[in-house]
C-alpha positions in Angstrom: 0.1 -0.1 0.0 1.2 3.5 -0.8 1.4 6.3 1.5 0.1 9.7 0.5 0.2 13.3 1.9 -2.8 15.5 1.1 -4.3 18.7 2.3 -8.1 19.0 3.1 -10.2 21.7 1.5 -12.1 22.8 4.7 -15.4 23.8 3.0 -17.3 21.3 5.4 -19.5 18.5 4.2 -21.3 16.6 7.0 -23.4 13.5 7.3 -25.0 12.5 10.5 -24.3 9.0 11.8 -25.1 8.7 15.3 -27.2 11.0 17.5 -27.5 11.1 21.3 -24.1 10.6 22.7 -24.2 12.0 26.0 -21.8 12.8 28.9 -22.8 13.8 32.4 -23.9 17.4 31.4 -24.3 17.6 27.5 -26.0 15.7 24.6 -24.0 15.5 21.4 -24.5 14.7 17.7 -21.7 12.6 16.2 -21.1 13.9 12.7 -19.1 12.3 9.9 -17.4 15.5 8.6 -16.3 15.3 5.0 -13.7 17.4 3.1 -13.1 17.5 -0.6 -9.5 17.0 -1.6 -8.2 19.7 -4.2 -5.2 20.5 -6.1 -3.6 17.0 -5.4 -0.2 16.6 -6.9 3.1 14.4 -6.4 5.6 15.5 -4.1 9.2 14.8 -4.6 8.6 11.4 -3.1 6.6 9.9 -5.7 4.6 7.9 -3.2 3.1 10.9 -1.7 0.6 13.6 -2.7 0.0 17.1 -1.4 -2.6 19.7 -1.7 -2.7 23.1 -0.3 -6.1 24.5 0.6 -7.7 27.3 2.7 -8.9 26.1 6.2 -12.0 27.9 7.4 -11.4 27.0 11.0 -8.9 24.9 13.0 -11.2 24.3 16.2 -12.9 21.0 14.8 -9.8 19.3 13.5 -7.0 18.1 15.6 -3.6 16.5 14.8 -3.7 12.7 15.1 -7.3 12.4 14.2 -8.1 9.4 11.9 -10.7 8.9 9.2 -11.3 7.6 5.7 -11.1 8.4 2.1 -14.1 8.1 -0.1 -14.8 8.5 -3.9 -16.1 11.9 -4.5 -18.8 10.7 -6.8 -20.5 8.6 -4.2 -23.8 9.2 -2.8 -22.4 10.6 0.7 -25.6 10.0 2.3 -25.1 6.4 2.0 -21.2 6.0 2.6 -19.8 3.0 4.4 -16.5 2.3 5.5 -16.6 -0.8 3.4 -16.5 1.6 0.2 -13.3 3.5 1.4 -10.4 4.0 -0.9 -8.1 4.5 2.1 -7.4 5.5 5.6 -6.2 8.8 6.7 -4.5 10.5 9.7 -3.9 14.3 10.1 -0.5 15.1 10.7 -0.5 19.0 10.6 -3.3 21.3 11.4 -3.1 25.3 11.4 -5.4 28.0 11.2 -5.3 27.8 7.4 -4.3 24.3 6.3 -4.4 20.7 7.2 -2.5 18.0 6.0 -3.2 14.3 6.1 -1.3 11.1 5.4 -3.4 8.6 3.4 -2.8 4.7 3.2 -4.5 3.5 0.3 -6.6 0.3 0.5 -7.5 -0.1 -3.1 -5.8 0.4 -6.5 -8.2 3.3 -7.4 -6.4 6.6 -8.2 -7.0 9.2 -5.5 -7.8 12.6 -7.1 -8.8 16.1 -6.1 -12.4 15.1 -6.6 -12.4 12.5 -3.7 -13.3 13.1 -0.1 -11.7 12.7 3.3 -14.1 12.1 6.5 -13.5 12.6 10.2 -16.0 12.1 13.1 -16.5 15.2 15.1 -18.9 15.7 18.1 -21.3 18.8 18.2 -23.6 19.9 21.1 -27.0 18.6 20.1 -29.4 21.6 19.1 -32.9 21.8 20.5 -34.1 23.2 17.4 -32.4 21.9 14.1 -32.6 24.6 11.6 -32.7 23.8 7.7 -29.8 26.3 7.6 -27.6 24.1 9.9 -28.7 21.1 7.4 -27.2 23.1 4.7 -23.8 22.9 6.3 -24.5 19.3 7.3 -24.9 18.5 3.7 -21.9 20.7 2.5 -24.1 23.3 0.6 -22.4 26.5 0.2 -24.6 29.4 -0.3 -23.5 33.0 -1.3 -25.5 36.1 -0.8 -25.7 39.1 -3.1 -22.5 40.6 -1.5 -20.6 37.4 -2.3 -20.4 36.5 1.5 -21.2 33.0 2.8 -24.9 32.9 4.2 -23.9 30.4 6.8 -20.7 28.2 7.4 -19.4 25.9 10.1 -18.4 28.7 12.3 -21.9 30.0 12.9 -23.9 26.9 11.8 -25.0 25.9 15.2 -25.9 29.4 16.3 -28.5 29.4 13.5 -30.3 26.5 15.4 -33.0 28.8 17.1 -36.3 29.9 15.5 -35.1 33.5 16.0 -31.8 33.2 14.4 -33.3 31.1 11.5 -36.1 34.0 10.9 -33.4 36.6 10.9 -31.4 34.9 8.0 -34.6 33.9 6.0 -35.8 37.6 6.3 -32.7 38.8 4.9 -32.8 36.4 2.0 -36.3 37.6 1.3 -35.2 41.0 1.0 -32.2 40.0 -1.4 -34.8 38.3 -3.6 -36.8 41.5 -3.9 -33.7 43.3 -4.7 -32.7 40.9 -7.4 -36.4 41.1 -8.8 -36.2 44.8 -9.4 -33.0 44.3 -11.6 -34.6 41.7 -13.7 -37.7 44.0 -14.9 -37.3 44.5 -18.7 -34.4 42.1 -19.2 -34.4 38.9 -21.3 -33.7 36.8 -18.2 -37.1 37.9 -16.7 -38.8 34.7 -18.2 -42.2 33.5 -17.7 -42.5 30.6 -15.5 -44.5 27.7 -16.9 -45.2 25.2 -14.2 -45.3 24.8 -10.4 -47.1 27.3 -7.7 -45.8 30.2 -9.6 -47.1 29.2 -13.1 -47.8 32.0 -15.5 -45.9 34.6 -13.5 -42.9 36.3 -14.7 -39.6 35.4 -12.6 -39.4 39.1 -11.3 -43.0 38.9 -9.9 -42.3 35.3 -8.4 -39.4 36.7 -6.5 -41.2 39.6 -5.3 -44.2 37.5 -3.9 -41.9 34.6 -2.5 -42.3 34.2 1.3 -39.8 32.9 3.8 -41.9 29.6 3.7 -41.1 29.5 -0.1 -37.4 29.9 0.8 -37.5 27.4 3.6 -39.2 24.8 1.0 -36.3 25.6 -1.4 -33.7 25.1 1.3 -35.3 21.8 2.4 -35.2 20.8 -1.4 -31.5 21.4 -1.5 -30.7 19.4 1.8 -32.8 16.4 0.2 -31.2 16.7 -3.1 -27.7 17.3 -1.6 -26.0 15.3 -4.0 -26.8 17.9 -6.6 -25.5 20.7 -4.7 -22.7 19.4 -2.3 -19.1 20.7 -2.4 -19.9 23.8 -4.5 -20.7 27.4 -4.0 -24.0 28.6 -5.2 -25.3 32.2 -5.4 -28.7 32.2 -3.5 -30.8 34.3 -5.6 -29.5 32.6 -8.8 -30.2 28.9 -7.7 -33.4 30.1 -6.1 -34.5 31.5 -9.3 -33.5 28.3 -11.2 -35.7 26.4 -8.7 -38.6 28.7 -9.5 -38.2 28.4 -13.4 -38.1 24.4 -13.0 -41.6 24.4 -11.1 -40.4 25.0 -7.6 -40.2 21.2 -6.6 -40.7 20.3 -3.0 -39.8 17.7 -0.6 -42.1 15.1 0.9 -42.5 17.1 4.0 -43.5 20.4 2.3 -45.9 18.3 0.1 -47.5 16.6 3.2 -48.0 19.9 5.0 -49.6 21.7 2.0 -51.9 18.8 1.5 -52.7 18.9 5.5 -53.3 22.6 5.4 -55.6 22.7 2.3 -58.8 24.6 3.3 -61.3 22.8 1.0 -61.2 20.2 -1.9 -60.7 22.9 -4.5 -57.4 23.9 -2.7 -56.5 20.2 -2.2 -57.1 19.5 -5.9 -54.9 22.5 -7.0 -52.1 21.2 -4.9 -52.3 17.6 -6.3 -52.4 19.1 -9.8 -49.5 21.7 -9.2 -47.2 19.1 -7.6 -48.2 16.0 -9.7 -44.7 15.7 -10.9 -43.6 15.5 -7.2 -46.2 12.8 -6.3 -46.0 9.1 -6.9 -46.7 5.8 -5.0 -43.6 6.4 -2.8 -45.3 9.6 -1.2 -48.6 7.7 -0.4 -46.3 5.0 1.1 -44.5 7.4 3.1 -47.8 9.1 4.3 -48.9 5.5 5.5 -45.6 4.7 7.2 -45.9 8.0 9.1 -49.5 7.1 10.1 -48.1 3.4 11.3 -45.3 5.2 13.1 -47.7 7.6 14.9 -50.2 4.9 15.7 -47.2 2.9 17.3 -46.3 5.9 19.4 -50.0 6.0 20.6 -51.1 9.1 18.7 -54.1 7.6 17.0 -55.8 10.8 16.0 -52.7 12.0 14.0 -52.4 8.7 12.7 -55.8 8.5 11.3 -55.5 11.8 9.8 -52.4 11.1 7.9 -53.9 7.8 6.7 -57.1 9.6 5.6 -54.8 11.9 3.6 -53.0 8.8 2.1 -56.4 7.1 1.0 -57.6 10.6 -0.4 -54.5 11.0 -2.4 -54.9 7.5 -3.7 -58.3 8.1 -4.9 -57.6 11.4 -6.7 -54.8 9.5 -8.5 -56.8 6.4 -9.1 -54.1 4.2 -7.4 -56.3 1.3 -6.4 -53.4 -0.9 -4.8 -52.3 2.3 -2.6 -56.0 2.9 -1.6 -56.4 -0.9 -0.6 -53.0 -0.6 1.2 -54.2 2.6 3.0 -57.6 1.0 4.0 -55.7 -2.1 5.5 -53.6 0.3 7.5 -56.6 2.2 8.7 -58.1 -1.1 9.8 -54.9 -1.9 11.9 -54.9 1.6 13.5 -58.5 0.9 14.3 -57.5 -2.5 15.8 -55.0 -0.8 18.0 -57.8 1.2 19.7 -60.0 -2.2 19.7 -62.6 -0.6 17.3 -63.4 -4.0 16.0 -66.4 -2.8 13.8 -64.1 -0.1 12.1 -61.3 -2.3 11.6 -63.6 -5.0 9.9 -65.2 -2.4 7.8 -61.8 -1.2 6.4 -60.4 -4.7 6.1 -63.5 -5.6 3.9 -63.3 -2.5 1.9 -59.6 -3.1 1.2 -60.4 -6.7 0.4 -63.1 -5.6 -2.2 -60.2 -3.8 -3.9 -57.8 -6.7 -3.8 -60.5 -9.0 -5.2 -61.0 -6.5 -8.2 -57.2 -6.9 -8.7 -57.1 -10.8 -8.1 -54.7 -10.2 -5.4 -55.2 -13.6 -3.7 -52.4 -13.2 -1.2 -53.6 -9.9 0.4 -57.2 -11.5 0.4 -55.9 -14.4 2.4 -53.9 -12.2 4.9 -56.9 -9.9 5.5 -59.2 -12.9 6.2 -56.7 -14.1 8.7 -56.3 -10.6 10.4 -60.2 -10.5 10.5 -60.2 -13.9 12.1 -57.6 -12.7 14.8 -59.4 -9.4 15.5 -62.7 -11.4 16.0 -61.2 -14.0 18.2 -59.5 -11.3 20.4 -63.2 -9.7 20.7 -64.6 -13.3 21.5 -66.7 -13.3 18.4 -65.4 -16.9 17.9 -67.9 -18.0 15.2 -67.0 -15.1 13.0 -63.2 -15.8 13.8 -63.7 -19.5 12.7 -65.2 -18.5 9.5 -62.6 -15.8 8.6 -59.9 -18.3 9.3 -61.6 -20.9 7.1 -61.6 -18.4 4.1 -57.9 -17.6 4.8 -57.1 -21.5 4.8 -58.8 -21.9 1.4 -57.1 -18.9 0.0 -53.7 -20.1 1.3 -54.3 -23.4 -0.1 -55.1 -22.0 -3.6 -51.9 -19.9 -3.5 -49.9 -23.0 -3.0 -51.0 -24.6 -6.1 -49.0 -22.3 -8.2 -46.4 -21.1 -5.5 -44.1 -23.9 -4.5 -41.9 -21.5 -2.0 -42.3 -21.7 1.7 -44.2 -18.4 2.0 -47.8 -19.7 1.6 -47.0 -22.8 3.5 -45.8 -20.9 6.4 -48.8 -18.4 6.3 -51.2 -21.5 6.1 -49.3 -22.8 9.1 -49.7 -19.8 11.0 -53.4 -19.5 10.1 -53.9 -23.1 11.4 -52.0 -22.1 14.6 -54.5 -19.2 15.0 -57.4 -21.4 14.7 -55.9 -23.4 17.6 -55.7 -20.4 19.4 -59.4 -19.5 18.8 -60.5 -22.8 20.2 -58.1 -22.5 23.1 -59.8 -19.2 23.9 -63.1 -21.3 24.1 -61.6 -23.8 26.3 -62.2 -26.3 23.7 -58.9 -28.0 24.2 -59.3 -31.2 22.2 -60.0 -29.1 19.1 -57.3 -26.8 19.9 -54.7 -29.7 20.2 -55.9 -31.1 16.9 -55.1 -27.7 15.3 -51.7 -27.2 17.0 -50.6 -30.5 15.8 -52.0 -30.1 12.3 -49.9 -26.9 12.2 -46.8 -28.7 13.5 -47.3 -31.5 10.9 -47.2 -28.9 7.9 -43.8 -27.7 8.6 -42.1 -30.1 11.2 -39.6 -31.3 8.3 -38.6 -27.7 7.5 -35.3 -26.4 8.8 -35.2 -22.7 8.1 -35.1 -20.3 10.8 -38.7 -19.0 10.1 -39.9 -22.7 10.4 -38.2 -23.0 13.9 -39.7 -20.1 15.1 -43.1 -21.3 14.1 -42.4 -24.7 15.6 -41.2 -23.1 18.8 -44.4 -21.3 19.2 -46.5 -24.5 18.5 -44.4 -26.3 21.3 -45.1 -23.4 23.7 -48.8 -23.6 23.2 -48.9 -27.2 23.4 -47.0 -27.0 26.7 -49.5 -24.5 28.1 -52.5 -26.3 26.9 -51.4 -29.7 28.4 -50.5 -27.8 31.6 -54.1 -26.5 31.6 -55.4 -30.0 31.2 -53.4 -31.2 34.2 -51.0 -33.3 32.0 -47.8 -32.1 33.5 -45.6 -34.5 32.0 -46.6 -33.8 28.6 -46.4 -30.0 29.4 -42.9 -30.4 30.5 -42.1 -32.5 27.4 -43.1 -29.8 25.1 -41.6 -27.0 27.2 -38.0 -28.7 27.0 -38.7 -29.1 23.2 -39.3 -25.3 23.1 -36.2 -24.5 24.8 -34.1 -26.7 22.7 -35.1 -24.8 19.5 -34.8 -21.5 21.5 -31.2 -22.2 22.3 -30.5 -23.5 18.7 -31.9 -20.3 17.3 -29.5 -18.2 19.6 -26.4 -20.0 18.3 
């Protein structure tokens, strides 16, 4: 391996790796700080490279710090240490320059387009501003006077609502100044799409709000791979964003739809941002709804889920609508609203049936069976489990994988549970043993997990029947599988 000496360009690029590292008094965020290498050239010793660059501050970097070298064209949001070109150590760090020693771990040539990274701790902010995230993602914005809007030396100071507002207000003034200079010039084009469609660029700049600016900055952060490691004049890049239809992030799109005052405004937003809207947007809405439900905030979970269902209907995305109804049923189940859960599952099932989606139909019959059983509606549960069994067996005709077999086994196990809840031990034992017979010859981890659950139930039911020897036998079998799974 060759040794290299290079200098780091200290226009900072960051990537958050770990949060909430604490000592006795402070909470920190652990950032992977990235530095582009520039002007890399050979030293007299042909095994070394050197680059002289300007250092913005020396307070974060220290001599002896170790890090990694990454290919500059990589998506820095997904960099892993397994993707490194080499390892590096800081050998000299002054107010203006930093020099590092590199040990290559691949045969790839290291150039001034590549990046060095070092982990640095920062005090965790109570409020994380989008301006701080600009620095985190290595986006360098310049104002009309040629000065940086924010950099590493004042990034953490912007992490307050007041500080953020002051900077955003100054940017808003800058846009109005630039708007006046565009009047009567060829650059003052008409915007053809987005929320400012039909307006001249100068007019769009004049009526822009700090909310629009914040949406733009969030867009830059999300799309940081397009903007990182470069300097951008704010007014110019904001104007380009307007001309391109002012595309927005998922967060802004969600907030816009949530804040729509009526159906007319809702439809306008859907139409305006149709290029930003897709199945993934609806999927994210539903995922957020699930997260809120798991956190116990069922009201907000319902609101987001309803929004996802409404968007699916507007866009005629039947699968997404069915998925949304299924999730609404799960939210209802969390608050033991059996009637609503059953209605949502049945509405979803009707859509899946129209799409010949046998797997989702079978799964929903199984879920309905479980919900009815939990609500002591045993006859309804047995009926739903029977329907699920029929569907899973139908799927198995054309699907030879273990997936439908395992689902059929779990469904049979659930039927056993349904009879156990009724203290019908004989039928319950029959179903548990039937479930066991379906997969007892399977050796996969998934199969073992199911078998372990069956053994656990058999141990419990024999204990309830007073047959302690058999109960102990199955308990030991359960422990054997549990121990094997852990090794």
